[in-house]
N, CA and C of each residue as an Amber inpcrd file, in Angstrom:
protein
   339
  -3.1290000  27.7330000  39.1030000  -3.5000000  28.5280000  40.1340000
  -4.3440000  29.4010000  39.6000000  -4.6190000  29.7830000  38.1200000
  -4.9000000  30.7460000  37.6590000  -4.5450000  32.3470000  37.8860000
  -3.2570000  32.4040000  38.4360000  -3.0890000  33.4320000  38.4480000
  -2.7930000  34.6020000  37.3040000  -2.1050000  33.5230000  36.3450000
  -1.5660000  34.0870000  34.9020000  -3.1540000  34.4090000  34.2050000
  -4.1950000  34.3580000  34.7310000  -5.3410000  34.3100000  33.6850000
  -5.5430000  36.0230000  34.2070000  -5.2460000  36.4620000  35.3190000
  -5.3550000  37.9870000  35.5180000  -4.2900000  38.8680000  35.3650000
  -2.8130000  38.2370000  34.8480000  -1.9970000  39.0260000  34.9570000
  -1.6880000  40.0780000  33.8270000  -2.3150000  39.6860000  32.4680000
  -2.3760000  40.6050000  31.1650000  -3.1440000  41.9640000  31.9360000
  -4.1540000  41.7930000  32.6790000  -5.0260000  43.1980000  32.7870000
  -4.1200000  43.8680000  33.9120000  -3.2740000  43.1350000  34.8730000
  -2.9590000  43.7590000  35.5640000  -1.4220000  44.5150000  35.3160000
  -0.8580000  43.7710000  33.8670000   0.1410000  44.1840000  33.6770000
  -0.2600000  45.5650000  32.7160000  -1.3220000  46.0790000  32.0650000
  -1.4290000  46.9070000  31.6120000  -1.9220000  47.9970000  32.2840000
  -2.2940000  47.7070000  33.6420000  -2.1060000  48.8910000  34.6770000
  -0.9570000  49.5720000  35.1900000  -0.6870000  50.4670000  35.0050000
   0.5570000  50.8920000  35.8830000   0.5600000  51.1200000  36.9130000
  -0.7150000  51.0900000  37.2060000  -1.1190000  51.4810000  38.9290000
  -0.9580000  50.2880000  39.4280000  -1.8440000  48.9110000  38.8440000
  -1.6060000  47.9540000  39.7000000  -0.4290000  46.9680000  39.7650000
   0.2410000  47.0280000  38.6450000   1.3490000  46.8340000  38.7420000
   2.7630000  47.1390000  39.5940000   2.1990000  48.2390000  39.3280000
   3.3790000  48.9920000  40.6670000   2.9880000  48.7140000  41.8310000
   2.0580000  48.6830000  42.4330000   1.3120000  48.6190000  43.6420000
   1.6010000  47.0090000  43.9070000   1.4600000  46.1280000  43.1000000
   1.4070000  44.7460000  43.3470000   2.8880000  44.2830000  43.3660000
   4.0520000  45.1510000  42.5960000   5.2460000  45.0660000  42.6620000
   6.2480000  45.4370000  44.0900000   5.5440000  46.5530000  44.0440000
   5.8730000  46.8810000  45.5580000   5.7650000  46.2940000  47.0540000
   4.7130000  45.7740000  47.0850000   4.0520000  44.8940000  48.0500000
   4.6450000  43.3080000  47.9410000   5.3530000  43.1360000  46.6810000
   6.1390000  41.7230000  46.8910000   5.2180000  40.4720000  46.2990000
   3.5290000  41.0490000  45.5860000   3.1250000  40.4200000  45.1490000
   3.1280000  40.0390000  44.1010000   3.5930000  40.7440000  43.0250000
   3.9800000  40.6150000  41.4070000   5.5260000  40.7510000  41.2790000
   6.4100000  39.9210000  40.9010000   7.4090000  40.6870000  40.6420000
   7.7230000  39.9890000  38.8000000   8.5950000  40.3240000  38.3970000
   9.2650000  39.3240000  37.2160000  10.6250000  38.6460000  37.2570000
  10.9140000  37.9110000  37.0350000  11.7880000  37.0400000  36.8700000
  12.2140000  36.2600000  35.1860000  12.9890000  37.4530000  34.8220000
  13.3490000  36.7210000  33.6290000  13.9350000  35.6010000  33.8390000
  14.3870000  34.6320000  32.8350000  14.4080000  33.3920000  32.7770000
  16.0000000  33.4120000  32.2460000  16.7850000  34.0560000  33.0790000
  18.3960000  33.9610000  32.4200000  19.4010000  33.9510000  33.8430000
  20.6540000  33.6320000  33.5290000  21.2040000  33.1320000  34.8680000
  22.1320000  34.4340000  35.2450000  21.9270000  35.1540000  34.2420000
  22.5400000  36.7950000  34.5580000  21.6880000  37.5160000  35.8510000
  22.0860000  37.2560000  36.9100000  21.6360000  38.3940000  38.0600000
  20.2850000  37.7630000  38.9240000  20.0630000  36.5160000  37.8680000
  18.3490000  35.6600000  38.7280000  19.2250000  34.4650000  39.1750000
  18.5890000  34.7560000  40.5900000  19.0550000  33.4680000  41.6980000
  18.2120000  32.0450000  41.0050000  19.1750000  30.6960000  40.8640000
  18.1700000  29.7270000  40.2990000  17.0510000  29.1460000  41.2140000
  16.7200000  29.3170000  42.4840000  15.8710000  29.4150000  43.1060000
  14.2850000  30.2550000  42.8740000  14.6560000  31.1550000  42.2300000
  13.6280000  32.1820000  41.8980000  13.3510000  32.0090000  39.9910000
  14.6880000  31.2620000  38.9640000  13.8030000  31.0230000  38.2270000
  12.7440000  29.6820000  38.1550000  13.5920000  28.7990000  38.7170000
  12.7260000  27.5710000  39.3790000  11.4710000  27.8410000  39.1820000
  11.1550000  28.7640000  40.7080000   9.7230000  29.0990000  41.2170000
   9.0390000  29.4220000  40.1710000   9.9890000  30.3580000  39.3440000
   9.2140000  31.2630000  38.2660000   8.2690000  30.1270000  37.1040000
   9.5070000  29.1010000  36.6050000   8.9320000  28.1630000  35.7390000
   7.8530000  27.1750000  36.0770000   8.4640000  26.9610000  37.5160000
   7.2230000  25.8430000  38.1380000   5.5380000  26.5560000  38.4940000
   5.9640000  27.7250000  38.4370000   4.5110000  28.4460000  38.8000000
   3.8230000  28.5660000  36.8930000   4.6080000  28.9450000  36.1870000
   4.2160000  29.3500000  34.7900000   3.1530000  28.0460000  34.1560000
   4.4410000  26.7210000  34.4190000   4.2660000  25.5370000  33.9550000
   2.5090000  25.0360000  34.6050000   2.0440000  25.3170000  35.8970000
   1.3590000  25.0400000  36.4300000   0.0380000  25.6230000  36.0200000
   0.2930000  27.1210000  35.3390000  -0.5920000  27.7640000  34.4030000
  -0.7800000  27.4580000  32.8970000   0.2450000  26.3250000  32.3750000
  -0.1200000  25.7350000  31.1350000   0.5550000  26.7120000  30.3420000
   1.4300000  27.3390000  30.6710000   2.2310000  27.8610000  30.2130000
   3.1410000  26.9090000  29.1990000   3.2420000  26.7050000  27.8800000
   3.7120000  25.5610000  27.2940000   5.3700000  26.2060000  26.6690000
   5.8810000  27.3030000  26.3270000   6.6050000  27.4150000  25.7610000
   7.7020000  28.6640000  26.5520000   8.9640000  28.1340000  26.4360000
   9.8430000  28.8980000  27.7390000  10.9190000  29.6300000  26.9520000
  11.4520000  31.0130000  26.9430000  12.1920000  31.4890000  26.3260000
  13.5600000  31.8890000  27.5040000  14.5820000  31.2220000  27.2360000
  15.9000000  31.6890000  28.1980000  16.9410000  32.4090000  27.5550000
  17.7740000  32.7360000  28.0260000  18.2300000  34.1280000  27.1710000
  19.6830000  34.0130000  28.5120000  20.9230000  34.5810000  27.8540000
  22.0250000  35.1840000  28.2370000  23.1160000  35.8240000  27.3640000
  23.8290000  36.4330000  27.8110000  24.5940000  36.9560000  26.6900000
  25.7390000  36.4270000  27.0010000  26.3970000  35.8240000  25.3990000
  27.1350000  34.8340000  25.2020000  28.7950000  34.8830000  25.9180000
  28.9970000  36.2760000  26.2530000  30.3730000  36.7750000  26.7020000
  30.4750000  36.3020000  28.3670000  29.1740000  35.4720000  28.4520000
  29.2450000  35.5540000  29.9700000  29.7820000  33.8530000  30.0610000
  30.2750000  33.0060000  29.2040000  30.4380000  31.8050000  29.3890000
  32.2020000  31.8600000  29.7550000  32.5990000  33.0200000  29.2980000
  34.1260000  33.2710000  30.1640000  34.1870000  34.4210000  30.9530000
  35.2200000  33.8750000  31.6020000  35.3510000  34.6930000  32.9460000
  36.0330000  36.0470000  32.4590000  35.1290000  36.8580000  33.2920000
  35.8320000  38.5410000  33.2440000  35.3030000  39.1380000  31.9850000
  34.0620000  38.6040000  31.0540000  33.7180000  39.6040000  30.2910000
  32.5260000  40.3270000  30.2370000  31.4840000  39.8460000  31.8680000
  30.6780000  40.1640000  32.1960000  30.7110000  40.9250000  33.3170000
  30.0010000  41.3600000  33.7030000  30.0330000  41.5830000  35.4500000
  28.7960000  40.2530000  35.7360000  28.6880000  39.6100000  35.1170000
  27.8100000  38.2270000  36.0210000  28.9790000  37.0240000  36.0400000
  29.9900000  37.3900000  35.5470000  30.7970000  36.0650000  35.6020000
  32.3450000  36.5950000  35.7480000  32.7010000  37.0020000  36.8450000
  33.8930000  37.7550000  37.2290000  34.8470000  37.0630000  37.3490000
  34.4760000  35.7240000  37.9710000  35.8080000  34.6320000  38.4950000
  35.2130000  33.4980000  38.6730000  35.8550000  32.4970000  38.9190000
  35.5820000  31.0540000  38.9320000  34.2060000  30.7560000  39.5760000
  34.1200000  31.0870000  40.1890000  33.1360000  30.9700000  41.6150000
  31.7020000  31.2830000  40.5660000  31.8850000  32.5100000  39.9850000
  30.7600000  32.6950000  39.1380000  30.4850000  32.5780000  37.9320000
  31.4480000  31.5170000  37.5710000  31.3220000  30.7080000  36.2660000
  30.5110000  29.6510000  36.8830000  31.1460000  28.8470000  37.6300000
  30.3120000  27.6160000  38.3200000  28.8440000  27.8380000  38.2260000
  28.6520000  29.2030000  38.7920000  27.0260000  29.5430000  39.6080000
  26.1880000  29.1090000  38.0040000  27.0440000  30.2020000  37.5280000
  26.1370000  30.0760000  36.0720000  25.6450000  29.1800000  35.4050000
  26.6950000  28.1710000  35.2430000  26.6370000  26.5900000  34.6210000
  25.7070000  25.7800000  35.8700000  25.7920000  25.8930000  36.9060000
  24.7700000  25.3740000  37.5390000  23.4520000  25.8260000  37.6630000
  23.2070000  26.9770000  37.2880000  22.0480000  27.8020000  36.7430000
  21.3180000  27.0170000  35.8750000  21.9440000  26.9840000  34.7630000
  21.4220000  25.7910000  33.6830000  21.5080000  24.5580000  33.8940000
  21.9470000  24.2840000  34.5670000  21.7550000  22.1630000  35.0240000
  20.1890000  22.6300000  35.7640000  20.4890000  23.5890000  36.7180000
  19.1260000  23.5720000  37.7530000  17.7240000  23.2300000  37.0210000
  18.0740000  24.5130000  35.7080000  16.7110000  24.9300000  35.1950000
  16.3980000  23.4690000  33.4320000  17.6760000  22.9200000  33.2990000
  17.3510000  21.5390000  32.5060000  16.7380000  20.3920000  33.5810000
  17.0220000  20.1970000  34.2620000  17.0350000  19.1620000  35.0450000
  15.3960000  19.0040000  35.5360000  14.6600000  20.6640000  35.8750000
  13.2940000  20.7990000  36.0580000  12.4840000  20.4110000  34.7470000
  13.3730000  21.1340000  33.5420000  12.3710000  20.8610000  32.5000000
  12.3680000  20.0500000  31.9700000  13.5200000  18.6390000  32.3760000
  13.5400000  17.1700000  32.1980000  12.3620000  16.8190000  32.8230000
  12.2220000  16.8560000  33.8570000  11.4200000  16.6980000  35.1410000
   9.7650000  16.8580000  34.9200000   9.4950000  18.2060000  34.3830000
   8.5350000  18.5950000  33.7270000   7.9050000  17.8590000  32.7450000
   8.9170000  17.4710000  32.2050000   8.7980000  16.7570000  30.3200000
   8.7840000  18.0710000  29.1670000   9.0890000  18.9800000  29.4820000
   9.5840000  20.0980000  29.0660000  10.5540000  20.2700000  27.4950000
  10.5950000  20.0170000  26.7580000  11.5480000  19.3940000  25.5240000
  11.8850000  20.6770000  24.6210000  13.0460000  20.9950000  24.0340000
  13.5010000  21.8710000  23.5970000  12.8670000  21.5440000  21.8850000
  12.5460000  22.8760000  21.1250000  11.7110000  23.1840000  20.2530000
  12.2640000  23.9500000  18.9010000  12.3810000  23.5860000  17.8300000
  13.2660000  24.3780000  17.0300000  12.0810000  25.6060000  16.3100000
  12.3770000  26.4670000  16.3160000  11.9630000  28.0280000  15.9180000
  10.7930000  27.7060000  14.8330000  11.5830000  26.8200000  13.3360000
  10.6490000  26.3020000  12.6740000   9.4990000  25.5070000  13.1210000
   9.6420000  24.7800000  13.9060000   8.5980000  24.1750000  14.2880000
   7.6570000  24.9070000  15.3170000   8.0410000  25.5580000  15.8940000
   7.2100000  26.2720000  16.8060000   6.3870000  27.2220000  16.2860000
   6.7810000  27.6930000  14.8540000   6.1250000  28.4240000  14.1170000
   4.9980000  27.6810000  13.3990000   5.7370000  26.4650000  13.1090000
   4.3010000  25.4420000  12.2400000   3.5310000  24.8080000  13.5790000
   3.3810000  25.1410000  14.6340000   2.5570000  24.8600000  15.7730000
   1.4460000  25.7110000  15.7030000   2.0980000  26.7090000  15.5600000
   1.1530000  28.0670000  15.8860000   0.3450000  28.0570000  15.0320000
   1.0840000  28.1420000  13.6830000   0.1660000  27.8770000  12.3320000
  -1.0110000  27.0580000  12.4750000  -0.3650000  26.1020000  13.1980000
  -1.4460000  24.8200000  13.1380000  -2.9510000  24.9620000  13.8980000
  -2.3840000  25.8590000  14.8750000  -3.4090000  26.0940000  15.9380000
  -4.7990000  27.0100000  15.6560000
């Protein structure tokens, strides 16, 4: 799509970033099941992958794996949604051929480039 080619300049421009965000043309989608709908995460991953991004970083607060420790997982339904998010993301990664990498291997690959 080529959108990522222009993103760094837009991101540095507070005015441009704000205007695009307010119009809905630009949005930040953190790759976390905490407050981010699965559909949004999948769409972001697909767009980034289409732009040749080959390293993805996912995050969450470890207390979210148990009910009642974070506002993201208040009950059994929230916990089920939390785990479905991970299933959906990892299923997409498998479909795209994206595989896990150890931190040391990632650094070694960066040194070789």
